[in-house]
C-alpha positions in Angstrom: 2.6 -3.7 54.4 3.8 -5.1 51.1 4.1 -2.2 48.6 4.9 -3.1 45.0 5.3 -1.1 41.9 3.9 -2.7 38.8 4.6 -1.4 35.3 1.8 -2.0 32.8 1.5 -1.2 29.2 -1.8 0.2 28.0 -3.2 0.5 24.5 -4.6 4.0 24.9 -2.8 5.5 21.9 -3.2 2.6 19.5 -6.3 3.9 17.8 -4.9 7.3 17.4 -1.7 5.8 15.9 -3.7 3.7 13.5 -5.7 6.7 12.4 -2.5 8.7 11.9 -1.0 6.0 9.8 -4.2 5.6 7.7 -4.4 9.4 7.0 -0.7 9.5 6.1 -1.4 6.9 3.4 -4.4 8.7 2.0 -4.2 10.6 -1.3 -5.8 14.0 -1.4 -8.9 12.6 -3.0 -9.2 9.8 -0.4 -8.7 12.3 2.4 -11.5 14.5 1.0 -13.9 11.5 1.0 -12.7 10.5 4.5 -13.5 13.9 5.9 -16.9 14.1 4.3 -17.8 10.7 5.7 -16.4 11.6 9.1 -18.5 14.7 9.3 -21.6 12.6 8.9 -20.6 10.5 11.9 -19.1 13.1 14.1 -21.5 16.1 14.7 -18.8 18.3 16.2 -16.9 18.5 12.9 -17.8 21.5 10.7 -16.6 21.4 7.1 -16.1 24.7 5.4 -19.1 24.2 3.1 -21.5 23.6 6.0 -23.6 26.3 7.4 -23.1 27.7 10.9 -24.5 25.7 13.7 -28.0 26.5 15.0 -28.6 29.5 17.3 -30.0 29.2 20.8 -33.6 28.9 19.6 -32.7 25.5 18.1 -30.7 24.2 21.0 -33.5 21.9 22.2 -33.6 20.1 18.8 -29.8 19.9 18.8 -29.8 18.3 22.2 -32.5 15.9 21.1 -30.4 14.7 18.2 -27.4 14.4 20.4 -29.3 12.3 22.9 -30.6 10.1 20.0 -27.1 9.6 18.6 -25.5 8.8 22.0 -28.4 6.5 23.0 -27.6 2.8 23.7 -31.0 1.8 22.2 -30.2 -1.0 19.8 -32.7 0.0 17.2 -31.4 3.5 16.9 -27.8 2.2 16.5 -28.9 -0.2 13.8 -30.6 2.6 11.8 -27.7 5.0 12.3 -25.1 2.4 11.3 -27.2 1.4 8.3 -26.6 4.9 7.0 -22.9 5.3 7.9 -21.5 1.8 7.4 -22.3 1.9 3.7 -20.0 4.9 3.5 -17.3 3.7 5.8 -14.9 1.1 4.3 -13.1 0.6 7.6 -16.2 -0.6 9.4 -18.3 -2.0 6.6 -18.3 -5.8 7.0 -21.2 -6.4 4.8 -21.1 -7.6 1.3 -20.4 -4.4 -0.7 -19.5 -6.0 -4.0 -20.5 -4.0 -7.0 -19.7 -3.6 -10.6 -16.3 -2.1 -9.8 -15.4 -4.3 -6.8 -12.1 -3.9 -5.1 -10.0 -6.6 -3.5 -10.5 -4.9 -0.1 -14.3 -4.9 -0.6 -14.3 -8.6 -1.5 -12.2 -9.7 1.4 -14.2 -7.6 4.0 -17.4 -9.1 2.7 -16.1 -12.6 3.7 -15.6 -11.5 7.3 -19.3 -10.9 8.0 -20.0 -14.1 9.9 -16.5 -14.5 11.5 -16.5 -14.3 15.3 -13.6 -12.0 15.9 -12.9 -9.8 18.9 -12.6 -6.0 18.4 -8.8 -6.2 18.5 -8.7 -9.1 16.1 -11.0 -7.3 13.7 -8.9 -4.1 13.8 -5.7 -6.1 13.1 -7.3 -8.0 10.2 -8.7 -4.9 8.6 -5.3 -3.3 8.9 -3.7 -6.3 7.2 -6.2 -6.2 4.4 -5.7 -2.4 3.9 -2.0 -3.0 3.7 -2.2 -5.4 0.8 -0.8 -4.2 -2.5 -2.6 -4.3 -5.8 -1.4 -7.8 -6.4 -2.8 -9.0 -3.1 0.6 -9.4 -1.4 1.4 -8.3 2.2 4.6 -6.3 1.9 4.7 -4.6 5.3 6.5 -5.9 8.4 4.6 -8.1 10.8 6.9 -6.9 13.6 5.7 -3.3 13.0 2.1 -4.5 12.8 2.5 -6.3 16.2 4.1 -3.3 17.8 1.4 -1.0 16.5 -1.4 -3.0 18.1 0.7 -4.1 21.2 0.3 -7.8 20.4 2.8 -10.6 20.0 4.3 -11.2 16.6 2.9 -14.7 16.7 -0.6 -13.3 17.1 -0.1 -11.0 14.1 1.1 -13.9 12.1 -1.9 -16.0 13.1 -4.2 -13.2 12.0 -2.4 -12.9 8.7 -3.1 -16.6 8.2 -6.8 -15.7 8.7 -6.5 -13.3 5.8 -4.7 -15.9 3.8 -7.6 -18.3 4.3 -9.9 -16.0 2.4 -10.6 -16.0 -1.3 -9.0 -15.6 -3.8 -6.4 -18.2 -2.9 -2.9 -16.8 -2.5 -4.0 -13.5 -1.1 -2.1 -12.1 1.9 1.1 -13.9 0.8 4.5 -12.4 1.7 6.3 -13.8 -1.3 5.6 -15.4 -4.7 6.6 -18.8 -3.3 4.1 -18.5 -0.4 1.4 -17.3 -2.8 1.8 -20.4 -5.0 2.0 -22.8 -2.1 -1.3 -21.3 -0.6 -3.0 -22.0 -3.9 -1.6 -25.5 -4.3 -2.7 -26.4 -0.8 -6.3 -25.7 -1.8 -6.3 -27.8 -4.9 -8.7 -30.8 -4.7 -6.0 -33.0 -6.2 -2.8 -32.2 -4.2 0.5 -32.3 -6.1 3.3 -32.8 -3.5 6.0 -32.4 -6.0 4.6 -29.1 -7.2 4.3 -27.9 -3.6 7.9 -28.8 -2.9 9.1 -27.0 -6.0 7.0 -23.9 -5.3 8.2 -23.8 -1.7 11.9 -24.5 -2.2 13.0 -24.5 -5.8 11.1 -21.7 -7.6 14.4 -20.0 -8.6 15.5 -23.1 -10.5 12.1 -23.1 -12.4 12.5 -19.4 -13.2 16.0 -20.1 -14.6 14.7 -23.1 -16.5 17.2 -25.4 -14.8 14.9 -28.3 -15.0 17.5 -31.0 -15.7 19.4 -30.0 -12.5 16.1 -30.0 -10.6 15.2 -33.5 -11.9 18.6 -34.8 -10.6 18.3 -33.0 -7.3 14.8 -34.3 -6.5 15.5 -37.8 -8.0 12.4 -37.7 -10.2 12.0 -38.0 -14.0 12.0 -35.0 -16.3 8.4 -35.7 -17.2 7.4 -35.4 -13.6 9.2 -32.1 -13.3 7.5 -30.8 -16.5 4.1 -31.9 -15.2 4.6 -30.3 -11.8 5.8 -27.1 -13.5 2.7 -27.1 -15.7 0.6 -27.2 -12.5 2.6 -24.2 -11.1 2.2 -22.2 -14.3 -1.6 -22.7 -14.1 -1.7 -20.7 -10.8 -2.2 -17.0 -10.4 1.0 -15.2 -9.3 -1.0 -12.0 -8.6 -4.3 -13.0 -7.0 -5.4 -9.3 -6.5 -5.1 -8.4 -10.2 -8.6 -9.6 -11.1 -10.1 -6.9 -9.0 -10.5 -3.2 -9.6 -7.8 -1.0 -8.4 -9.4 1.7 -6.2 -6.7 4.1 -7.3 -7.8 3.7 -11.0 -11.5 4.1 -10.3 -11.3 7.9 -9.7 -9.7 10.7 -11.6 -6.1 11.2 -10.4 -5.9 14.4 -8.5 -2.3 15.4 -7.7 -1.3 15.7 -4.1 1.4 18.2 -4.9 2.5 20.5 -7.8 6.1 21.3 -8.7 6.3 24.6 -10.6 9.3 25.6 -12.6 10.2 29.2 -12.0 13.0 31.2 -13.4 15.6 30.4 -10.8 14.2 27.6 -8.7 11.5 24.9 -8.4 8.5 25.6 -6.2 6.7 22.8 -4.3 3.0 23.3 -3.6 1.2 20.7 -1.4 -2.4 20.3 -2.5 -4.3 21.2 0.6 -7.3 22.6 -1.3 -8.5 19.2 -2.5 -10.0 18.4 0.9 -12.2 20.8 2.9 -10.8 22.4 6.0 -12.8 21.8 9.2 -13.3 23.3 12.6 -14.6 22.0 15.8 -18.1 23.3 16.7 -18.0 26.0 19.4 -21.6 25.2 20.2 -20.9 21.6 20.9 -17.8 22.5 22.9 -19.9 24.8 25.0 -22.5 22.1 25.4 -19.9 19.6 26.6 -18.9 22.1 29.3 -22.5 23.0 30.3 -24.5 19.7 30.1 -25.2 17.8 33.3 -26.0 14.6 31.4 -22.9 12.3 32.0 -23.6 10.2 28.9 -23.9 13.3 26.7 -20.8 14.8 28.2 -18.8 11.5 27.6 -20.1 11.3 24.1 -19.2 14.9 23.2 -15.8 14.6 24.9 -15.0 11.5 22.7 -16.2 13.2 19.5 -14.2 16.4 20.2 -11.1 14.3 21.0 -11.5 12.4 17.7 -11.8 15.6 15.8 -8.6 17.0 17.4 -6.7 13.8 16.6 -7.8 13.9 13.0 -6.7 17.6 12.7 -3.3 16.7 14.2 -2.9 13.7 11.8 -3.7 15.9 8.8 -1.1 18.5 9.8 1.4 15.7 10.3 0.6 14.3 6.9 1.2 17.6 5.2 4.5 18.1 7.1 5.8 14.6 6.2 4.7 14.9 2.6 6.5 18.3 2.3 9.7 16.9 3.7 9.6 13.9 1.4 8.8 16.0 -1.7 11.7 18.4 -0.9 14.2 15.5 -1.1 12.6 14.1 -4.3 12.8 17.5 -6.0 16.3 18.1 -4.8 17.6 14.8 -6.1 15.5 14.6 -9.3 16.0 18.3 -10.2 17.2 17.4 -13.7 13.9 15.4 -14.3 11.7 18.4 -13.4 13.8 20.7 -15.5 14.5 18.5 -18.5 11.9 15.8 -18.4 11.8 11.9 -18.5 15.1 10.2 -19.0 17.0 12.4 -16.6 16.3 10.7 -13.2 19.1 10.1 -10.7 19.5 7.2 -8.3 17.2 7.6 -5.3 16.3 4.9 -2.8 13.7 4.8 -0.1 16.4 4.5 2.5 18.1 7.7 1.3 14.9 9.7 1.6 14.3 8.2 5.1 17.8 9.1 6.2 17.5 12.7 4.9 14.2 13.4 6.6 15.0 11.4 9.7 12.0 9.1 9.5 11.6 5.4 9.2 11.4 3.8 5.8 7.9 2.5 6.5 6.7 6.1 7.3 8.3 7.4 4.1 6.7 4.5 2.1 3.3 5.4 3.5 3.9 9.0 2.6 4.5 8.0 -1.0 1.6 5.5 -1.1 -1.0 6.3 -3.8 0.1 9.9 -4.1 0.9 11.8 -7.3 2.8 15.0 -8.2 2.0 17.2 -11.2 4.8 19.0 -13.1 5.4 20.5 -16.5 5.8 16.9 -17.9 2.6 15.5 -16.6 1.3 13.7 -13.5 3.5 11.1 -11.9 3.1 8.7 -8.9 5.7 9.6 -6.2 7.1 6.1 -6.4 8.2 6.8 -10.0 11.1 8.9 -8.6 12.6 6.0 -6.7 15.4 4.5 -8.9 18.1 1.9 -8.5 21.7 3.0 -7.9 22.9 0.0 -9.8 20.9 0.8 -12.9 22.9 4.0 -13.4 26.3 3.3 -11.8 28.2 2.4 -15.0 26.7 4.8 -17.5 29.7 6.5 -19.1 29.7 10.1 -20.1 26.7 11.0 -22.2 25.9 7.4 -23.1 22.3 6.2 -23.3 20.1 6.2 -20.3 19.4 3.0 -18.3 16.0 2.7 -19.9 17.5 2.9 -23.4 20.2 0.3 -22.6 17.5 -2.0 -21.2 15.5 -1.6 -24.4 18.6 -2.5 -26.5 19.2 -5.6 -24.4 15.6 -6.7 -24.8 15.8 -6.1 -28.5 18.9 -8.3 -28.8 17.2 -11.1 -26.7 14.0 -10.9 -28.7 15.9 -11.5 -31.9 18.1 -14.4 -30.7 17.7 -18.0 -31.7 15.8 -19.5 -28.8 17.4 -22.9 -29.4 20.9 -21.3 -29.0 20.3 -18.3 -26.7 23.0 -15.7 -26.1 25.1 -15.5 -23.0 25.5 -12.2 -21.1 29.0 -11.9 -22.5 27.7 -12.2 -26.1 25.0 -9.6 -25.4 27.7 -7.3 -24.1 29.7 -7.7 -27.3 26.6 -6.9 -29.4 25.9 -3.8 -27.3 29.5 -2.5 -28.0 28.6 -2.5 -31.7 25.8 -0.1 -30.8 28.3 2.1 -28.9 27.0 1.0 -25.6 29.9 0.1 -23.4 28.9 -1.7 -20.2 30.2 -4.7 -18.3 28.8 -8.2 -18.5 27.8 -7.9 -14.8 25.7 -4.8 -15.7 24.1 -6.7 -18.5 23.2 -9.4 -16.0 21.8 -6.9 -13.5 19.7 -5.1 -16.2 18.4 -8.5 -17.5 17.3 -9.5 -14.0 15.6 -6.1 -13.4 13.6 -6.8 -16.6 12.8 -10.3 -15.2 14.4 -11.9 -18.3 15.9 -15.4 -17.5 19.5 -16.2 -18.2 20.8 -18.2 -21.2 19.7 -21.6 -19.8 16.3 -20.2 -18.7 15.6 -18.9 -22.2 16.5 -22.1 -24.0 13.5 -23.7 -25.8 13.0 -27.4 -24.9 12.1 -29.8 -27.6 
């Protein structure tokens, strides 16, 4: 007898992991809407506002509704989904464009007639949800592949599916890729523009056009024409759509209260309704002899428990991250804007012993309220380099950048100033920083160097 031991990897936890990631990314307002929608789809979930479940006299009607919901009858499913899909952005593949259409809505509307498998559809929806406001995909394809237990090559193929949608350039991982995607769709292709966008975008940004002309062995006029084509493209294809975060009133996910001797952090758990799992449905799951009804109830109860666990995990992670932010940015919360300290995503991740991607999701679309106003959590991430050379009680990094911008705005564009010259002019304003720091600040403000600012002709 040949006995072999085979190790296989199953995808049993993938949906639970995806749900946990999605809940972690939600703001308090989004989580409130999510729970309200979920309660209409999962009858075992009782929100605090809902009345108690029916007594024994109404059990027959309750069972009838349960049988109807769990029925495999196609017509029932169509009617039921017609009500729920309109409210569920994760499963709504119909055209949901409205006056305030978001990029997610528009992309999902284009997937209606696409023949994808369930796994492919889940991955594509995940990729779409991961796009930032500009329409770029900033996450890791390796993490995406690991999350869905698929090869990285398959994740990349599905990202290309997203990139094939309108608007052109959406789903790009860099500005260069975004521009190339748009150039490839032009009716009149421009090979030179595609080459420049793919390989020489930095030279264009620095206005090193003469060097580029020599390197590519083409005339300056051809370079200028190709650059004109590139400048006609949209570097942020998602910006023409409504930002879902801006459509609703910003409700803070946490509040930092300044007390006499310390700062108190309050995570906003009152924005979304608490829920319980119906004892009546749990009893019915144990007592019913109908195998289909038992299976349906078991799945719904498991879903409710997973959501409850994900919400607890969200609150725990958010509390840990907020504790680090308040500790590092204590001067900001006590004295206000202009008193931030260097803080990177990697530092928070190290302190709370979580991955950077998890911390990034915890910060995503969330706001904190303090005595100075309501701020997005990402606001408290600052660059170490931006504050490393500030001496004593000199001006803040923001003030120094404003001074640099003022000098550059007033320069002769035919004879722009070098970083060394800007450094000398700053000294006359009692701002003493090195030429290297001027260079770093200028780059952070996305201001080209001396050659890049020179006016041609």
